GUTILO-218207 format. One record per residue (C-alpha): x, y, z. Coordinates in nm, 4 decimals. Each point is the difference from the previous one (the first is absolute). Example, Ala and Ser with C-alpha at 12.3 -4.5 7.8 and 13.67 -1.06 7.14 Angstrom:
residues 2
SITE        X        Y        Z
SITE   1.2300  -0.4500   0.7800
SITE   0.1370   0.3440  -0.0660
//
This chain:
residues 82
SITE        X        Y        Z
SITE   8.1597  11.0976   8.5340
SITE   0.0390   0.2672  -0.2643
SITE   0.0369  -0.0859  -0.3676
SITE   0.3458   0.1336  -0.0868
SITE  -0.0548  -0.0631  -0.3699
SITE  -0.3112   0.2172   0.0062
SITE   0.1800   0.2728   0.1966
SITE   0.2677   0.0189  -0.2710
SITE  -0.2501  -0.0509  -0.2810
SITE   0.1768  -0.3005  -0.1514
SITE  -0.1027  -0.3509  -0.0969
SITE   0.0936  -0.2961   0.2220
SITE   0.2415  -0.1306  -0.2633
SITE   0.1712   0.3372  -0.0512
SITE   0.3771  -0.0152  -0.0400
SITE   0.2475   0.1908   0.2166
SITE   0.0400   0.2836  -0.2492
SITE  -0.3769   0.0574  -0.0186
SITE  -0.0303   0.0035   0.3783
SITE   0.2890   0.2444   0.0316
SITE  -0.1410   0.2298  -0.2691
SITE  -0.3452   0.0028   0.1645
SITE   0.1509   0.0706   0.3429
SITE   0.2116   0.2906  -0.1261
SITE  -0.2931   0.1565  -0.1821
SITE  -0.2320  -0.0216   0.3024
SITE   0.2714   0.0974   0.2491
SITE   0.0657   0.3182  -0.1932
SITE  -0.3713   0.0828   0.0076
SITE  -0.0531  -0.0693   0.3688
SITE   0.3335   0.1096   0.1466
SITE  -0.0755   0.1931   0.3217
SITE   0.2279   0.2892  -0.1022
SITE  -0.2048   0.0668  -0.3132
SITE  -0.3166   0.2054  -0.0079
SITE  -0.2926  -0.2398   0.0257
SITE   0.2269  -0.2749   0.1325
SITE  -0.1040  -0.2436   0.2694
SITE   0.2320  -0.1408   0.2642
SITE  -0.2391  -0.2892   0.0657
SITE  -0.0371  -0.0948  -0.3669
SITE   0.3748   0.0371  -0.0559
SITE   0.0756  -0.2350   0.2902
SITE  -0.2554  -0.2482  -0.1352
SITE   0.1751   0.0084  -0.3367
SITE   0.3383  -0.0550   0.1654
SITE  -0.1212  -0.3091   0.1864
SITE  -0.1575  -0.1424  -0.3157
SITE   0.3152   0.0628  -0.2051
SITE   0.2285  -0.1351   0.2721
SITE  -0.1973  -0.3239   0.0040
SITE  -0.0493  -0.0488  -0.3730
SITE   0.3523   0.1014  -0.1033
SITE   0.1617  -0.2557   0.2305
SITE  -0.0293  -0.3532  -0.1491
SITE  -0.0151  -0.1767   0.3386
SITE  -0.2559   0.2427   0.1453
SITE  -0.2075  -0.0126  -0.3180
SITE  -0.0080  -0.3796   0.0045
SITE  -0.1089  -0.0009   0.3629
SITE  -0.2638   0.2668  -0.0748
SITE  -0.1329  -0.1948  -0.2991
SITE   0.0041  -0.3341   0.1846
SITE  -0.0648   0.0644   0.3690
SITE   0.0602  -0.2801   0.2456
SITE  -0.3155  -0.1920   0.0895
SITE   0.1126   0.0226   0.3636
SITE   0.0499   0.3790   0.0009
SITE  -0.3343   0.0672   0.1692
SITE   0.0255  -0.2661   0.2712
SITE  -0.0368   0.1176   0.3567
SITE   0.2265  -0.1477   0.2623
SITE   0.3213  -0.0009  -0.1983
SITE  -0.0172  -0.3250  -0.1929
SITE  -0.0052  -0.3680   0.0819
SITE  -0.0556  -0.1399   0.3478
SITE   0.1990  -0.3213  -0.0390
SITE  -0.1036  -0.3636   0.0411
SITE  -0.0541  -0.0153   0.3766
SITE  -0.3284  -0.0048   0.1862
SITE  -0.1574   0.3403   0.0484
SITE  -0.2660  -0.0145   0.2686
//
């Protein structure tokens, strides 16, 4: 998983205004329509900003579920599994 804070160049406890300011600055540098821009980097910035600017997404990003990486879709139940 990518470090969205590192992508935007902000600290983990950055407030919304700091995150927005960092995103705008980097987005203007890497916008694909500008000379020297990068579509890939711009899209990476957009994903990072989308996640960190949304309180629910940011909380989930900062505190991922311990079951997020389980294979098989979760719990099996209490029955016998032979």
